N, C-alpha and C positions, 0 to 999 in steps of 0.2 A: 150506676158506678159500683163496682164490687168493693168489698171490704179490703181486699189485698191492694187494689189500685189506690184506694183512699189512704191506706196506711203508708204505701210507698210514696205518695205525694206529700205527706206530712213529715216523712222521715228526715228529709234534708233540713227541715225547719227545726227539728228537735234533736239534732245530732251535735255532739260536742265537737268543736273544730280541732280539739287536741287528740282525743282518743278515737274520734270518728264513730263513736257508738252513741246510742240514746243516752241523754243526760241521766246522770245518777246524782241526786242531791244538787240540782243546778243552782248556781249563784250568779249574781249580776254585778259587774264592775261599774264604776262611776261613768265609764264611757258607754254603758248600756249593752255591752257584749256579755254573753252568757257562756259559762263553762261548768264542767263538773267540779265540785269542790276539791276533790282529790287531785284532779288533773291540774288545776291552776295552782294549787299548793305545791305540787311536785315541780311544775315549771318554774315557779318563783323561787323554789328552794335551790335551783341551779344557778340563779343570778348572784353576782357578787354584791350588788347594792341596788336599792330601789325596786319598784314593782312596775312591770310593763305589760300592757295588753298584748297577747300573742297575735292579735289580728290587726288592730290599728296602730300598734307600737306606742300608744300613749303611756307616759310614765306617771306613776302616782307616788306621792311622798310617803304614804303609809298604806298598810293592808286594810282594806275595808270590803268585806264580802257580805252581800245581802242575799238571803235566800229568795229564790224566785218560785213561790208556791204555785202561781198560775201556770208557769212553764212546767213545773213538776207534775201538775194534774194533767196537762196536755200530753206529757210524755207517757204517763200511765195509760191514758186513753189510747194512744198510738200503739203502745206495747200490747194492750188487750186486743186491739183490732188485728194486729199481726199474728197473735196467738190464735185468734178465731179463724183467720184466713189461711193458716198453715205457714210453713217456713217461707221466708222471702228469698226468691231466686232471681237472678238477673234475667231479663228477657232473652229469649232464644237468639243465639247469634251474637250477643253483645259480649265482648271480652271482659274478663275479670280485671278490676283496677290494679295498677302496679303499686306495690306497697313499699314503704321505707324498710330497708334491710335491717335497721337497728331498732326501730320502734314499731314496725308492722302497721304504720299509718299511711293513709293516702298521701301522695306527693302533690301538695297543693301550692307550694311556694317554690321560688327559684332564687338561688344565691348568685348574684351577678359577679361577685368577686371570685368565687370558686367555680362559676359556671356549672352549677350542679342543681338538680331538682331535689328538693328536701320536703320533709313533712313539717307540720306546725311545731312539733316538739323540737325538731332540729333548729327551727327558726328562732326559738327563745333560748337555745342552749349556749353555753360558753364558747363552743367551737365557732359559732357564726356571729359572735357579739361584734357589733360595729360594722357588720357587712351590709352591703346594699341588697335587701331582700324585697322582692315584689311578688304579687300573685302570679301563679304560673301561666294563667290565661293571658296576662299582659306580656309576658315573656314570649309567648307563642307568636304574637304578631311581630315582635322584634326579631325573633329567629327566622320567621318567614321572609322578612325583608332582607336579613343577612344572607339567607339561602338564595334569594333572588339575585343579590349582588354577586354571590359566589358562583351561581349558575351562569350569570353573564360573563364573569371573568373566566370560568372554565370553558365556556363556549369559545371565547376569544383565543384561549390557549390551544383548544382543540383545533381551531382553524389554523393557528400558527404551525402546530405540529403537522397538520395535514399538508400545509404548504411545504414544510421542510421534508416531510415524507415523500411528497411528489418530486421535489428536487432531488432527493436521494435516489429514488427509483429511476429518475431520468439519468442521474450520474452513473448508476449501475449499468443502464443500457448503453450509455456513452462509453463506459469502460470496456464493456463486452465488445461493442462495435470496434473500438480502437484496438483492442487486443486482437480481434479477428483480422483486422487490416494488417497489423504488424506481423501476425502469424503468417498470413498469406504472403507478405513480402519476404519474410525469412525463408519460407518454404520455396518460393520462386527463385530466390538468389542461390539457395543451396542446390536446388534442382538444376539450375543452370550450370553450376560447378560440377555436379554429379554427371550431367550430360556431357560436358566438355571432357571430364576425366574418363568417362566410359568411351567416348569417341577416340580419345588419344590412346587408351588401352587397346581398343579394337584395331587402331591403325598400326601400333607397334607390334601387336601380336600377329597381325596380317603380314607385315613385312618379315617377321621372324618365320612365319609359315612358308612364305615365298622363298626365303633364303634356304630354309630346310628342304623344301621340295626340290629346289634347284640342285643342291648338293646331293640329296638322296638319289635323284635321277642319274647324276654323274657317277655316283658310287655303284648304283645298280647296273649301269652300262659297263662299268669297269669289272664288276663281278661276273657279268656275262662273258666278257673277253677272257677273264681269268679261267672261267669254267671251260671255255672252248680250248684255251691254250693247255689247260691241264689234261683235257681229253686227248689232245694231240700228243702231248708228252707221254701220256700213259700208253698210247698206241706205239709210239716210238720205243718206249721202254720194252714193250713186248717184242718188238722187232729186233731190238738189240740183243735181248736175251736169246732170241732164236738164232741170231747170227753168230753167237758165241761158238756154235758148233761148226761154223763155216771152215772148210779145209783149204779152199783156194785163197792164197794170200793176196793175190791181186784184187779179187772181189772184196775181200775183207777190208783191205786198205781203202778202196773206193767207198764202201759203206761207212767206214769211220769218218771219212772226209765229209760226206753228205750229212752225216749225223751231227758233226761238230758245227757245221754251218747253221743247221736248223736249231740247235741248242742255243747258239748265240742269238738268233732272232727271237726265240721264245723268251729268254731272260730279259732282253732289252724291252720287250713289249709289255711287261708286267710291272706296274707301279701302283702303290696304295694311295688312294685319295684320302688325306687325313681329315679328321673331324675338326681340327683346329682351323681349318680353312673357313669355318663359320665366322662371319664378320661380327664378333662379339662387341666391338667398339660401338656399334649402333644400338646395342641392347643392354650392355652392362656398364655403360659410362655413368655420368651424373644425370641419371634418368629423371629423377624428381626435379632437379634444378632446371633441366631442359624443358620439362612440362610446365614448371612454374613460370619460366620466362615467356612461354607461349600463352600462359594464362593471363598475363598482364593485360592483354587486349580484352579480356572478359571482365576484369576488375573495374568496379565503379563505386566510388570515385578512386582514381589513382592518386597517390600522394602528389600534391601540387608543388612544382619547382619554383617556390617563391623567392623573391629578392627584396631587399630592404629599400625603402624610399629615402634617399639622402635629403630630399627637400623637407621631409617631416621630422628628421632626427634632431633631438635636442643638442645644442652645441657641446655638451659635456659627454656626448657619445662618440666613439670612434668606430667607424664601419670598416669591414675588410674590403679589399679591392674587388672581390667578386660579389660584394653586397649580400653575403649570406651570414655574416657573423657581426656581432656588435658587443662592445665592451665599454664600461664606464671609465671615465678619466677625470682626475681631479682638476685638470686644466681645461678651460673652455677654449674651443676653437673659434677663430674669427670667420664666422659664416654669415652670408647675406641673410637679412631678415625677410620673412615672408609669412603670409597668413596660414600656410600649411604646417609650419614648424611649431613643435612644442617648445615654448620659450622658457618654461620654468622646470617642468618635470622631465626626467631623463627617460623619455619614451620615444618610440619610433614605430611607424606603420610599414606594411608591405607596399610595394609599388602597385600590386594588382588588388582590386576589390571585387566583390561578388554581389550581384543584384538578384541572382537566382541560382538554382541548382544545388547539388551536394558536393562538398569539397572536404578534403582531408590533408593535413600536413603535420610534420613532426619537428620538434624543436629540442635540441640539447640545451639544458638550462643551466649548466655549470655546476660548480661544487658547493654553492651556498644556497640556502632555501629562501633568500629574499628576492624573488623574481615573480613576475606575472606575465601570462600569455593569454591570448584569447582573440576577440574581435571587437572593433569599435565602429560606431556609426560614422558615416562621412561628415555629418553635421556637428560633431562633437566640438566643444569649446577647447581650444588648444592653448589658451592663455592662462597663466597663473597655475595654482595648485589643482591637480587633477584628482577627483574622487572616483574611484573605479566602482561604479554601481550601474545596474541596468537603467535606472532612472536618468542617469547622466549619459547614457549611450555606450556603456562599456559592459561586456559580458566576459569576464576574465576569471582565471583561477591561478593560484600560486601559493608561495610560502609553505611548501611541504618538501620533505626529503625525497626527491626523485632525480633521476639523471636525464631521462628523455620523456617528453610529454607529447601525446598525440591530440590534435584538435580536430573535431568534426563539426562541420556547419551544414545544416539543411535549411536553406533560406525559406522555402515554401512552408515547411513544417514548423518554422520558428524554433529550431533546436540548435543549441551549441553544447557539445559534450566534450569531456576531457578524459584521457586515458593514460595509464602508465604504458608507454609504448614498448617497454621491454617485455611485458607479459600480456599486454592489451587488456588489462583489468580496468573497469570503469571507475572513475574518480568523482565526477560531478557533472550535472546537466542543468542547463538553463532552458526553460520553455517560455517563449515570448512571441510577440508579433513584430516582424521586421517589415518596415515600410520604405526602407532606403538601402543604399549600397553599404555593405560592410567590408571593412579592411582588417586583415590580420594585424594584431597588436602585440608589441613586445616591450617589456620593461625589465632590463637586465639587472643583475646584482650590482649593488653599490660598492662591493668589495673589488678593488682593482687587482687583487692578487688571485682572484678566482678565474676559472676558465670563462671565455666569452660565451654569450648566448648565441647559438648557431642553428640556423635552419638546415634541416637534413634533406639533401637531395638523394633520394633513394634510387639505386640503380635497378630498374625493373626490366 
């Protein structure tokens, strides 16, 4: 074994735990731990009272330092071995120890209160007095256990995030698919309208061209007749000018008679075919309205001509004779009771319900904002107080300042949407799953002085 290896093997045994250098004037405490005299004196000088071993934390009532000559001799022998073997360097590849930034000592202790690695000097300082301080190698095991727990918890969280991430990615794909489907439907519906309008435009322009061609042909034929008549008259004019020199009065009178007859025939045969004969009424009338009325066969859904169901109306509601308007009354009507009637809340349903398809209708809601319109499931509870929520079978909208509301129902898609029917701006949409027949629902204003709630029958 070389002197350097022997010296390094003994170094840890003759190193002061405070300064981490070879002992200088080593002293032994009553607990049998050794320190440099200057190191232990400095450490104890920082204590407010009592004397405590920096290693085992045992407290002594008074300062008793005994010189350890045997240890001092060993230290000198180790120092000499190190000098003979050259400077002590850490083995190749081994990192240099991390030192305390304040005392430049090795970090051998761990303060559990501050969760901080500290040196022996820090451990006996006033800053860490009363703290739970343990050797750092004991803390390593504790930290490893905590890291394992944290690792397990992090793995669980990662799995949760992965699940959420997968769900979000799925939702992104669903959104894109749904958007593409809606986009295709929008394009298809507008293309149908574009095709219809283009066909109507081509039809009207075709009729206009036919009318134009017919009149142009007549005008061209008239121009030909005029040209022929003009040539004849010009010939006659030359003949008349020549006959001015005729000396025989009998011949001259005969020529004048013949000429007068021909002039009468020529004037009578020339008439202008006017451009106003074009039938403008077919092309300059209410063209857009005419096309719009034709377009109603292409519109889907067309506004449904709903009527109110008197058997479902609350007794405090008064329906119009045509069953399209309803108004609240403070006086209850004497109506026969039945299971279809709302016995407490002033509500009424339409006579017709929908189990499939797309449907649209418009309602004039009166002058006060205390109304509700929408749809209700066939199985709703019509007794007692009605709470208008989807959970109870009601998909309704109301209590806003509007004059006319449009309601759109797509039974297969599970959609109920509401629009300001004046501007066709979107107001609200429910998305749900419909498993039964739905009926248009109406809840008029409780103000008897306001206009009645009225179903609009649009003239298409």
